N, C-alpha and C positions, 0 to 999 in steps of 0.2 A: 391735376391733369397728368403729371408724371406718374403718380401712383396708379392711375387708370391704365397707362401704357404698360407699366411693369406688370400689372395684374393680367392684362391681355396676353403677355408673353409667357405666362406661367400656366402649366397644365392644371388639371383637376387636383393633382396631388400636391400642388404648391411649388413644384420644381420648375425652374425656368426652361422654356423650350429652346432647342438648338436652332439658331438662326443661320441661314445660308450665308456663306462669305460673299463679299462684293468688293470690287475695286473700281473706284470712280476717279477720273482725272479732272482737275480744275486748274485754271490759270489765274494766279494771284501775283500782282506786282511783277509781271514778266517772267515769273517762275512757275513751273509745273508742280502742282501738289497732287500726289496720288493718295487718296483717302481709302483706307482699308476699314471695312466694317463687317459685322457678323462674327461667326465662330469659325476660326481657321483650325479645323481638326482633321485628322487623317481620314475620317469618314465623310468629310464635307468638301475638302479642297479640290476634289475631282471636278466640281462644277465650275471652278474659277481658274483651274490650271491653264486652260487654253488662253484665257484672257491675259494671264501673267506672262505666258510665253510671247504672245503678240506684243505686249507692252515692252518686254525686254528687247525686242527686235526694232521697236520704233525709235525715231529720232526725236527726243523730248527736249533738246536744247542743252544748255550748259549747266543748268541747276535743276535738281529734282528733289522734292521732299516727300518722304514716305511717312504719312500720318497714321499712326496705329491707335490713336486715342479712342476710336469707336469700336475697336476690336473687343469682342466679348471674351470668348475662351480661345486659347491657342495652345497647341501641343508641339512636339518636336517636328512633326511633318509640316505644320503650318509655319513654324519659325524657319525651317529649312527653305521653304518656298519663298518667304519674304527675303531672307538673306541672299538667296540665289538671284532674285530679282535685283536686289541692291548691287550685287557684284557684277551682274551682266550689264547694268546701266553704267556702273563705274568703269568697266572695262572699255567703254567707248569714249572715255574722256569726260563724262558727265559727273558733276559734283553731286553726290547723293547724301542727304541728311535723313537719318531715321529718328523720329521723335514720337512722343505720345506712348512710349512703351511703359507699362506699369512696372512698379518695383518688383512685383512677384514674378514677372516674366523676364526681367533683366538677366537673371541667372540662366534661364533657358536659352536666350539669344547668345549669351556668352559661351555656353557649352557648344552650341551649333557653330559659332565662329571658330572656336578652338579645333573642333573636329575638321572643319573645312581647311583650316590653315596647317593642319598636321601634314608633314611630308609622308608620302606613301612610297614605299619601296617598289620599284619596278620589278615585275616578275622576270626572273632570269630563265631563259630557255635552256633546258637541260641538253647537254651535248649528247648526241646519239652516236654510239659506236656500233656500227652494223655487225662487226665481227662478234663482239661480246653479246649483243642481243641475239644473234643467231645461235651461239652456243647456249645462251640462257634458255631459249625456246626448246632446243634439242634436249637440254637437261630436264626441263619441265615435262616434256613428252615421255622421256625415259622413266622419270619418277612416276608419272601417271600410269604408264604401262606396267611398272612394277606393282602398283596398287591394284590394277585390274587382274594381274596374274594371281596375286595373293587372294583377292576376293573369289576368283574362280576355283583356286585350290581349296579354299575354305568350304565352298559349296560341294565340291567333289568329295572332299574328306568327310564332311558331315553326312553326305548321302551314302557313302560306303559304310560309315559307322552305323547309320540307321539300318542299312541293308543287313549288316552283320547281326544286329540286335533282333531283326525280324526273322532271320534264318535260325538263330539259336532259341527263338521263342520268347525272348525277353520283352518283345514288343509285338503287338498284334498287327498282322498284315491286313491292310485295308484294300482288299482286292477290288472292291466296288469303285474306289477312287481311281485306281489304275485303269480299270475297264472303261470307266466314264471318260477319262482322258484319251484312251485309245479310240473311242468312238468319235470324239470331237476332232482329234488330230489325224486319225487315219481313215475311218469309214466316210466321214463327211468330206474328206479331201480327195476321195477317189475320182469323182467326176472331173474336177479341174485338172488333176494330175493326168488322168487318162486322155483327156482332150488335148492337153498341151503336148504330151509325148507323142500322140498320134500325128499331130500336125508337124512337130519337129522331125519325126522320122520320115514323113512324106516330103518335107522340104529338102532334107539331106539327100534322099533318094533322087528327087527330081534334079537338083543341082549337080549331084555326082554323075548321074546318067548323061546330063547335058554336056558336061565337060569331058567325060571319058569317051563319049561318042566320037569326038574329034580324033581320037587315037585308035578307034576300032576296038576298044576294050570295055564296052558297055556292060558286059556281064560282071566285071569286077566291082560294079556298084554294090553288089550283094556283100562282098568282103568289106567294102568301105562302110556301109551302113551297120553291118553286124559288129565289127570291131569297135567302131566309134560309139554306137549306141550302148553296147553292153559294157564297155570298159570305162567310158567317160560321160557321155551326154546324159544317159538315163539317170544315173545316181546324182550327178552334179545339178542338173536342172530340177530334179525332185527336191534335193536339199535346199536349193535357192527358193523354190516355191514354199516349202515348209517354213523356212526362215522368215519369209514375208508374211505367211498366213498364220502359222501356229506360234512362231517366235514372238511376233508382235502381240498376239493374244495373251501369251504368258506374261509378258511385261505389263500389259494393260491390266490384267486381272490382279497380279500381285501388287502393282503400283496403286490400283484403286483401293485394295485392302490396306496398303500402307497409309494412304491419305485418310482413310476412315479410322485409322489406329486399330484395325483388327489384328494386324501383326503383333502390335504391342500387347493386345489382349491375350493372344495365344501364349506369349511369354509369361504374362502374369499368372495364367492358370497352369503353368508348368509344362507347356507343350513346346517342342522345338519347331519354329516356323519352317525351317528347311525340311524337316521330316514330314510335316503336314502338307506344305504347299509345293515344295520343289521336288521331293522324291517321287511322288506319283507321276508328275509330268515328265520327269527325266526318264523314268522307266518306260512310260508309254511311248515317248519319242524314240527310245532305243529299240523298241519292238516294232513300231509301225513303219519307221523310215526304211529299213531293208525290204519290208513287204511292199511298200509303195514304190520303191526303186525297181523291184521285180515286175510289178504291174506296169510301170513306166517302160521297162525294156520290152515287154510283150506288146504294148500298144504302139511303141515306136516301130517295132518290126512289122506290125500289122499295117501301119501307115505306109511303110516302105514297100510292102508286098503289093498294096493297092496301086501305088504310083508306078512301080516298075511293070506291073501287069498292064495298066492302061497307057502308060507313056512309052515304055521300052519294049513291050510285048513279051516280057519274061513271065511265064505262067507261075502261079504259086508253088506248084510241085517242083519246078526247076529252081525257084528261089530258095525253098527250104533245103533241097539237095545241095545247092551251092553253099548255103549257110552252114550246113553240117560239116562241110569240108574246110570252111574258112575259120570257124571258131571252135573252141573246145570248152570243156568245163572250166578250165582256168580263166578264160575270158569272162565267163559269167561271174566267177568268184572274185576276179580282180575288181569288178565294180561293186559287188555287194559287200565286200569286206570293208569298204570305205564308209558305208552307210552308218554303222553304229558310232563310229568316231565323229562323223558329221552331226549326228543326232545329239551326242553329248556336248559338242561345241555349241550348238544352237540352244540347247536347254540351259546350259550354264550361263551363257551370255544373256539370254532373255531373263533368267531368274535374277542374275546379278543386277541388271539394269532396273528391274522391277523393285528390288530392295532399296535402290538409291532414290526412288521418287520422293519428292518433298510434299508439301501440303497444298500445291496449286495445280490447276489443270495444265498450265504452261509447262511445269516440270514433268508431268505425265507424258505430254506430247513429245517433249524433247527426248526423254529417255526411250520412248517407243521407237522414235526415229533412229536414235543411236543404236538401239538393240538390233534393228533390221540391218543397218549398215555394217556394224561390226560382225554380225553373224554371216552375212554374205561374203564379206572379205575373208573371214577365217575359214569358211567352207572352201572357197577357192584356194586358199593357202594350204589347207589339208589335202585337197586334190592334187596340187602341185607337188607336195611332199611325197604323196604316194606314187605319183608318176616318176619322180626321181628314184624312189626306193625300188620300184618295179624294174626300172632300167638297170639299176645297179645289181640286182640279183637275177636279171634275165628272165623275169616272169611276164 
């Protein structure tokens, strides 16, 4: 009969099947006997863990016996669960006796008991010095800023070196790559740049006329729009739009090539990635940004002409005549001179962030975001620098 039961518990390969663990309580001679049976393994004890927890919380009297004689297989997880039950019951004043443990499992239970009895060092909370942490963060930011500057200078230097080799004929000038980038960054950006500048010029004219009307100086709105649009707003908003549109595209394109290891492939075949990927985009940005800024100035003035004509009754001929008196060629150049410097900043930052992209889409998204934020910040910083410089030289 025993042979038949053992045969039923074995699979077709002759190996014994794993039996689910069980915990049964019996009362014998006034004492509670908890009989454990089945296999108490890490992959099976989940079925009995809730029962063990409920048993540990129950009031089982003064004496409890844990009978492990019917336990088949047991590993560290099962022994830990049994030992935890024994200690939980003993912690309530109950006398617990563990019996029926086989000789081969005695060492396992002994190791579990020693691990539970071992004193654990309480984690000490590190003292926080806000002053030191503040200087630490400042130092880290300064060091990171130094690294960013070095990366930017590396790209600029490599681009200048590549330009010199192309001028001297040592390297072929790939005009098609530059023209293609000019088309993507310049021609295709014309509609949005024109619309934005037209609306900005119209808004400045309307708000300026509304405020100056209170002082009887509504005609001076032409001076306001002309100087503000030509010296500041036109080139600044154009650069910000290009930073968000073309700068993010540069980072995404170079970053995607970095993820696919195409940049490494260029180095393997002996090509400089900066000369192949960065230089055409940098040259294209330097050419198209001043042109886009000029178009933005024209569209901004067109929006101002329309608004002053309909809102203030100033005809276009009078607007243009007043504009010629208010601004000169210096006002136009003051804005356009900034454009190449802003283009270089946008191109260098976008390319640098693209080269830093790792092997995940999360890294690509993070660097694209960083590229746009840094570019816009530096563009505004460049504009502020030129404003201070123009004031210093009286330009």
